[in-house]
C-alpha positions, 0 to 999 in steps of 0.5 A: 499499500505504501509503495502505491502511495509513493507511485501516485504521489510521484505521478502527481508531482511529475504531472504538475511539473510537466504541465508547469514546464509546458506552460512556461515554454508555450508561446503566450503572454505572461497573463495567459501563462499565469492563468494556465499555471493557476488552472493546472494547479487547481486541477491537480488540487481537485484531482488530489481531493478526489483521490483522497475522498475515494480512498476515504470512502473505500476505507469506510466501506472496507471497515464496515465489511470487516466489522460485519464479518467479525460480528458474524464470526463472533456469533458463530464462535459463541454458538459453537462454544455454547454447543460444546458447553452443552455437550460437556454437561450432558457427558458429565451428567451421563458419567455421574449417572453411570457411577 
């Protein structure tokens, strides 16, 4: 997971730098170049916010699934424990009667 974060961050930074250089070397007025740089930075910020929100949503969804899974397994374990306890009591009673 950590490696994919690094790759995504490197991609984002490379894209911003590349876009900035392309705008700086494009034949246009200073005002137009600054406007393009501003727009590119805003687009990169929007992209970053979108990725962050997607990641938060996926984490929340995964967390809910994990909690549900644990709850289901907890119920299964409790049922198995109760069945084992019951079987133990019945066996104990049978041995007591046979003695």
